[in-house]
py3Dmol code that shows the C-alpha trace and the ligand (Angstrom):
import py3Dmol

protein = """\
ATOM      1  CA  UNK A   1     -11.545 101.660 -11.904  1.00  0.00           C
ATOM      2  CA  UNK A   2     -11.407  99.642  -8.704  1.00  0.00           C
ATOM      3  CA  UNK A   3      -8.164  97.957  -7.665  1.00  0.00           C
ATOM      4  CA  UNK A   4      -9.838  94.629  -8.277  1.00  0.00           C
ATOM      5  CA  UNK A   5     -10.837  95.444 -11.848  1.00  0.00           C
ATOM      6  CA  UNK A   6      -7.362  96.798 -12.546  1.00  0.00           C
ATOM      7  CA  UNK A   7      -5.737  93.528 -11.448  1.00  0.00           C
ATOM      8  CA  UNK A   8      -7.697  91.602 -14.088  1.00  0.00           C
ATOM      9  CA  UNK A   9      -5.366  91.419 -17.086  1.00  0.00           C
ATOM     10  CA  UNK A  10      -7.151  90.403 -20.259  1.00  0.00           C
ATOM     11  CA  UNK A  11      -5.421  87.332 -21.723  1.00  0.00           C
ATOM     12  CA  UNK A  12      -5.269  88.775 -25.238  1.00  0.00           C
ATOM     13  CA  UNK A  13      -4.027  92.036 -23.808  1.00  0.00           C
ATOM     14  CA  UNK A  14      -0.590  90.805 -22.781  1.00  0.00           C
ATOM     15  CA  UNK A  15       2.231  92.218 -24.896  1.00  0.00           C
ATOM     16  CA  UNK A  16       4.476  89.189 -24.257  1.00  0.00           C
ATOM     17  CA  UNK A  17       3.784  85.611 -23.218  1.00  0.00           C
ATOM     18  CA  UNK A  18       6.310  82.923 -22.282  1.00  0.00           C
ATOM     19  CA  UNK A  19       5.787  79.210 -22.792  1.00  0.00           C
ATOM     20  CA  UNK A  20       7.610  76.163 -21.482  1.00  0.00           C
ATOM     21  CA  UNK A  21       7.573  72.572 -22.728  1.00  0.00           C
ATOM     22  CA  UNK A  22       9.232  69.354 -21.637  1.00  0.00           C
ATOM     23  CA  UNK A  23       9.280  65.869 -23.158  1.00  0.00           C
ATOM     24  CA  UNK A  24      11.151  62.562 -22.983  1.00  0.00           C
ATOM     25  CA  UNK A  25      11.275  59.479 -25.183  1.00  0.00           C
ATOM     26  CA  UNK A  26      13.038  56.132 -24.889  1.00  0.00           C
ATOM     27  CA  UNK A  27      15.639  54.958 -27.419  1.00  0.00           C
ATOM     28  CA  UNK A  28      14.619  51.880 -29.443  1.00  0.00           C
ATOM     29  CA  UNK A  29      16.638  49.889 -31.978  1.00  0.00           C
ATOM     30  CA  UNK A  30      15.967  49.956 -35.731  1.00  0.00           C
ATOM     31  CA  UNK A  31      13.892  53.113 -35.966  1.00  0.00           C
ATOM     32  CA  UNK A  32      15.064  56.419 -37.426  1.00  0.00           C
ATOM     33  CA  UNK A  33      16.176  59.133 -34.999  1.00  0.00           C
ATOM     34  CA  UNK A  34      14.361  62.422 -35.594  1.00  0.00           C
ATOM     35  CA  UNK A  35      15.210  65.484 -33.514  1.00  0.00           C
ATOM     36  CA  UNK A  36      13.770  68.880 -34.376  1.00  0.00           C
ATOM     37  CA  UNK A  37      12.482  67.451 -37.665  1.00  0.00           C
ATOM     38  CA  UNK A  38      16.000  66.427 -38.757  1.00  0.00           C
ATOM     39  CA  UNK A  39      16.911  62.742 -39.214  1.00  0.00           C
ATOM     40  CA  UNK A  40      20.224  62.046 -37.450  1.00  0.00           C
ATOM     41  CA  UNK A  41      22.490  59.077 -38.201  1.00  0.00           C
ATOM     42  CA  UNK A  42      22.300  56.759 -35.160  1.00  0.00           C
ATOM     43  CA  UNK A  43      21.724  53.052 -34.420  1.00  0.00           C
ATOM     44  CA  UNK A  44      18.615  53.825 -32.345  1.00  0.00           C
ATOM     45  CA  UNK A  45      15.638  56.117 -32.695  1.00  0.00           C
ATOM     46  CA  UNK A  46      13.046  57.431 -30.276  1.00  0.00           C
ATOM     47  CA  UNK A  47       9.956  55.310 -29.733  1.00  0.00           C
ATOM     48  CA  UNK A  48       6.501  56.307 -28.536  1.00  0.00           C
ATOM     49  CA  UNK A  49       3.951  58.849 -29.711  1.00  0.00           C
ATOM     50  CA  UNK A  50       4.104  59.645 -33.478  1.00  0.00           C
ATOM     51  CA  UNK A  51       7.673  59.812 -34.863  1.00  0.00           C
ATOM     52  CA  UNK A  52       9.060  60.310 -31.329  1.00  0.00           C
ATOM     53  CA  UNK A  53      10.513  63.747 -32.076  1.00  0.00           C
ATOM     54  CA  UNK A  54      11.196  64.824 -28.499  1.00  0.00           C
ATOM     55  CA  UNK A  55      12.264  68.364 -29.445  1.00  0.00           C
ATOM     56  CA  UNK A  56       9.250  69.119 -31.659  1.00  0.00           C
ATOM     57  CA  UNK A  57       6.934  67.786 -28.946  1.00  0.00           C
ATOM     58  CA  UNK A  58       8.476  70.000 -26.245  1.00  0.00           C
ATOM     59  CA  UNK A  59       8.370  72.971 -28.633  1.00  0.00           C
ATOM     60  CA  UNK A  60       4.715  72.292 -29.470  1.00  0.00           C
ATOM     61  CA  UNK A  61       3.870  72.174 -25.755  1.00  0.00           C
ATOM     62  CA  UNK A  62       5.792  75.408 -25.120  1.00  0.00           C
ATOM     63  CA  UNK A  63       3.774  77.194 -27.844  1.00  0.00           C
ATOM     64  CA  UNK A  64       0.479  75.787 -26.562  1.00  0.00           C
ATOM     65  CA  UNK A  65       1.391  76.625 -22.956  1.00  0.00           C
ATOM     66  CA  UNK A  66       2.227  80.209 -23.863  1.00  0.00           C
ATOM     67  CA  UNK A  67      -1.386  80.810 -24.948  1.00  0.00           C
ATOM     68  CA  UNK A  68      -2.796  78.568 -22.184  1.00  0.00           C
ATOM     69  CA  UNK A  69      -4.168  76.104 -24.776  1.00  0.00           C
ATOM     70  CA  UNK A  70      -4.614  72.352 -24.044  1.00  0.00           C
ATOM     71  CA  UNK A  71      -1.323  70.406 -24.242  1.00  0.00           C
ATOM     72  CA  UNK A  72      -0.078  68.147 -27.049  1.00  0.00           C
ATOM     73  CA  UNK A  73      -1.390  64.968 -25.384  1.00  0.00           C
ATOM     74  CA  UNK A  74      -4.912  66.429 -25.130  1.00  0.00           C
ATOM     75  CA  UNK A  75      -4.974  67.676 -28.725  1.00  0.00           C
ATOM     76  CA  UNK A  76      -3.257  64.634 -30.278  1.00  0.00           C
ATOM     77  CA  UNK A  77      -3.940  61.683 -28.003  1.00  0.00           C
ATOM     78  CA  UNK A  78      -1.160  59.026 -28.082  1.00  0.00           C
ATOM     79  CA  UNK A  79      -3.930  56.384 -27.990  1.00  0.00           C
ATOM     80  CA  UNK A  80      -5.404  57.673 -31.274  1.00  0.00           C
ATOM     81  CA  UNK A  81      -4.060  55.424 -34.086  1.00  0.00           C
ATOM     82  CA  UNK A  82      -4.240  58.438 -36.408  1.00  0.00           C
ATOM     83  CA  UNK A  83      -1.077  59.864 -34.784  1.00  0.00           C
ATOM     84  CA  UNK A  84       0.948  56.632 -34.819  1.00  0.00           C
ATOM     85  CA  UNK A  85       4.129  57.333 -36.783  1.00  0.00           C
ATOM     86  CA  UNK A  86       2.809  60.816 -37.635  1.00  0.00           C
ATOM     87  CA  UNK A  87       5.200  63.617 -38.587  1.00  0.00           C
ATOM     88  CA  UNK A  88       5.499  65.787 -35.474  1.00  0.00           C
ATOM     89  CA  UNK A  89       5.626  68.905 -37.666  1.00  0.00           C
ATOM     90  CA  UNK A  90       1.822  68.445 -37.957  1.00  0.00           C
ATOM     91  CA  UNK A  91       1.485  69.081 -34.188  1.00  0.00           C
ATOM     92  CA  UNK A  92       3.769  72.098 -34.373  1.00  0.00           C
ATOM     93  CA  UNK A  93       1.755  73.548 -37.286  1.00  0.00           C
ATOM     94  CA  UNK A  94      -1.445  73.308 -35.250  1.00  0.00           C
ATOM     95  CA  UNK A  95       0.182  74.972 -32.226  1.00  0.00           C
ATOM     96  CA  UNK A  96       1.524  77.740 -34.463  1.00  0.00           C
ATOM     97  CA  UNK A  97      -1.905  78.217 -36.041  1.00  0.00           C
ATOM     98  CA  UNK A  98      -3.386  78.682 -32.550  1.00  0.00           C
ATOM     99  CA  UNK A  99      -0.633  81.137 -31.572  1.00  0.00           C
ATOM    100  CA  UNK A 100      -1.296  83.184 -34.724  1.00  0.00           C
ATOM    101  CA  UNK A 101      -5.064  83.222 -34.271  1.00  0.00           C
ATOM    102  CA  UNK A 102      -4.572  84.299 -30.635  1.00  0.00           C
ATOM    103  CA  UNK A 103      -2.813  87.361 -32.081  1.00  0.00           C
ATOM    104  CA  UNK A 104       0.827  86.499 -31.362  1.00  0.00           C
ATOM    105  CA  UNK A 105       4.056  85.832 -33.241  1.00  0.00           C
ATOM    106  CA  UNK A 106       7.068  83.859 -32.011  1.00  0.00           C
ATOM    107  CA  UNK A 107       9.846  86.225 -30.858  1.00  0.00           C
ATOM    108  CA  UNK A 108      12.449  83.567 -30.000  1.00  0.00           C
ATOM    109  CA  UNK A 109      12.916  80.004 -28.798  1.00  0.00           C
ATOM    110  CA  UNK A 110      15.571  78.339 -26.646  1.00  0.00           C
ATOM    111  CA  UNK A 111      16.000  74.627 -26.037  1.00  0.00           C
ATOM    112  CA  UNK A 112      18.172  72.111 -24.213  1.00  0.00           C
ATOM    113  CA  UNK A 113      18.425  68.444 -25.157  1.00  0.00           C
ATOM    114  CA  UNK A 114      19.687  65.909 -22.615  1.00  0.00           C
ATOM    115  CA  UNK A 115      20.937  62.692 -24.167  1.00  0.00           C
ATOM    116  CA  UNK A 116      23.991  60.420 -23.953  1.00  0.00           C
ATOM    117  CA  UNK A 117      24.310  59.939 -27.733  1.00  0.00           C
ATOM    118  CA  UNK A 118      24.554  60.926 -30.528  1.00  0.00           C
ATOM    119  CA  UNK A 119      26.456  64.197 -30.216  1.00  0.00           C
ATOM    120  CA  UNK A 120      24.133  67.067 -31.166  1.00  0.00           C
ATOM    121  CA  UNK A 121      26.863  69.688 -31.752  1.00  0.00           C
ATOM    122  CA  UNK A 122      27.593  68.690 -35.388  1.00  0.00           C
ATOM    123  CA  UNK A 123      23.833  68.793 -36.188  1.00  0.00           C
ATOM    124  CA  UNK A 124      22.807  71.826 -34.119  1.00  0.00           C
ATOM    125  CA  UNK A 125      23.013  74.247 -37.064  1.00  0.00           C
ATOM    126  CA  UNK A 126      20.795  72.030 -39.240  1.00  0.00           C
ATOM    127  CA  UNK A 127      18.275  71.613 -36.398  1.00  0.00           C
ATOM    128  CA  UNK A 128      18.194  75.377 -35.722  1.00  0.00           C
ATOM    129  CA  UNK A 129      17.653  76.088 -39.415  1.00  0.00           C
ATOM    130  CA  UNK A 130      14.849  73.568 -39.670  1.00  0.00           C
ATOM    131  CA  UNK A 131      13.091  74.855 -36.533  1.00  0.00           C
ATOM    132  CA  UNK A 132      13.415  78.439 -37.786  1.00  0.00           C
ATOM    133  CA  UNK A 133      11.811  77.382 -41.063  1.00  0.00           C
ATOM    134  CA  UNK A 134       8.932  75.606 -39.292  1.00  0.00           C
ATOM    135  CA  UNK A 135       8.383  78.621 -37.004  1.00  0.00           C
ATOM    136  CA  UNK A 136       8.911  81.161 -39.846  1.00  0.00           C
ATOM    137  CA  UNK A 137      11.456  83.091 -37.793  1.00  0.00           C
ATOM    138  CA  UNK A 138      15.138  83.844 -38.279  1.00  0.00           C
ATOM    139  CA  UNK A 139      17.754  81.224 -37.329  1.00  0.00           C
ATOM    140  CA  UNK A 140      19.344  83.577 -34.789  1.00  0.00           C
ATOM    141  CA  UNK A 141      16.071  83.477 -32.833  1.00  0.00           C
ATOM    142  CA  UNK A 142      16.402  79.705 -32.267  1.00  0.00           C
ATOM    143  CA  UNK A 143      18.731  78.240 -29.625  1.00  0.00           C
ATOM    144  CA  UNK A 144      19.593  74.533 -29.542  1.00  0.00           C
ATOM    145  CA  UNK A 145      21.950  73.255 -26.836  1.00  0.00           C
ATOM    146  CA  UNK A 146      22.694  69.716 -25.689  1.00  0.00           C
ATOM    147  CA  UNK A 147      24.026  68.124 -22.514  1.00  0.00           C
ATOM    148  CA  UNK A 148      24.828  64.548 -21.540  1.00  0.00           C
ATOM    149  CA  UNK A 149      22.850  63.098 -18.607  1.00  0.00           C
ATOM    150  CA  UNK A 150      25.253  63.083 -15.644  1.00  0.00           C
ATOM    151  CA  UNK A 151      24.099  61.117 -12.630  1.00  0.00           C
ATOM    152  CA  UNK A 152      20.408  61.110 -13.501  1.00  0.00           C
ATOM    153  CA  UNK A 153      20.296  57.600 -14.976  1.00  0.00           C
ATOM    154  CA  UNK A 154      18.550  58.476 -18.236  1.00  0.00           C
ATOM    155  CA  UNK A 155      21.162  57.042 -20.636  1.00  0.00           C
ATOM    156  CA  UNK A 156      18.529  55.308 -22.762  1.00  0.00           C
ATOM    157  CA  UNK A 157      16.292  58.344 -23.140  1.00  0.00           C
ATOM    158  CA  UNK A 158      16.299  61.714 -24.840  1.00  0.00           C
ATOM    159  CA  UNK A 159      14.877  64.674 -22.922  1.00  0.00           C
ATOM    160  CA  UNK A 160      14.021  68.117 -24.285  1.00  0.00           C
ATOM    161  CA  UNK A 161      13.281  71.392 -22.483  1.00  0.00           C
ATOM    162  CA  UNK A 162      12.007  74.337 -24.533  1.00  0.00           C
ATOM    163  CA  UNK A 163      11.066  77.927 -23.701  1.00  0.00           C
ATOM    164  CA  UNK A 164       9.415  80.318 -26.144  1.00  0.00           C
ATOM    165  CA  UNK A 165       8.633  84.018 -26.061  1.00  0.00           C
ATOM    166  CA  UNK A 166       5.576  85.250 -27.942  1.00  0.00           C
ATOM    167  CA  UNK A 167       5.002  88.855 -28.863  1.00  0.00           C
ATOM    168  CA  UNK A 168       1.668  90.415 -29.657  1.00  0.00           C
ATOM    169  CA  UNK A 169       1.236  91.173 -33.342  1.00  0.00           C
ATOM    170  CA  UNK A 170       1.057  94.877 -34.140  1.00  0.00           C
ATOM    171  CA  UNK A 171      -2.553  95.534 -35.019  1.00  0.00           C
ATOM    172  CA  UNK A 172      -3.435  96.863 -38.466  1.00  0.00           C
ATOM    173  CA  UNK A 173      -4.771 100.007 -36.828  1.00  0.00           C
ATOM    174  CA  UNK A 174      -1.555 100.840 -34.965  1.00  0.00           C
ATOM    175  CA  UNK A 175       0.475 100.024 -38.098  1.00  0.00           C
ATOM    176  CA  UNK A 176      -1.552 102.559 -40.088  1.00  0.00           C
ATOM    177  CA  UNK A 177      -1.175 105.079 -37.279  1.00  0.00           C
ATOM    178  CA  UNK A 178       2.595 104.454 -37.289  1.00  0.00           C
ATOM    179  CA  UNK A 179       2.782 105.058 -41.038  1.00  0.00           C
ATOM    180  CA  UNK A 180       0.893 108.338 -40.689  1.00  0.00           C
ATOM    181  CA  UNK A 181       3.232 109.494 -37.958  1.00  0.00           C
ATOM    182  CA  UNK A 182       6.250 108.694 -40.121  1.00  0.00           C
ATOM    183  CA  UNK A 183       5.087 111.158 -42.818  1.00  0.00           C
TER     184      UNK A 183
END
"""
ligand_1 = """\
1
ZN
Zn 6.784 63.213 -27.118
"""
view = py3Dmol.view(width=600, height=400)
view.addModel(protein, "pdb")
view.setStyle({"model": 0}, {"cartoon": {"style": "trace"}})
view.addModel(ligand_1, "xyz")
view.setStyle({"model": 1}, {"stick": {}})
view.zoomTo()
view.show()
């Protein structure tokens, strides 16, 4: 094999893939606040695309990015009336479907929310549980942290950063081989 051929890594051949997603939405009065698929008690909610779930959008983009798929805005255009007020879990399901058909499973997820209010701490466990359920992984593989925006002037917005690690599914063939070796 030439050095050049060796340097070509087949996309599906990677054992692990990382993904990163970022999103921001503006707070608006008199709409429900949904973060990570959980409705939080607050006077304002997040406006914009679909139900404005900033964390699910960043997570969806992280999953799509990990397999180099088109991003959430390309797959679910904000200008398409079909997605107005839509449940963001629909976007996450599609990203997860693509991850699975690319031959990967989600190993773990970590996230940081940046918002002035409400406090996320009391709801972090519920958000982690809900994300774990949506991703079909264990709760201890989902991190949710929150910070207040200091000196960046984003008091009326919620920002989410998410990283994911995907792991290649064990193929049926290697599973069978493993079972044989165990005997
Ligand atoms: Zn969004």
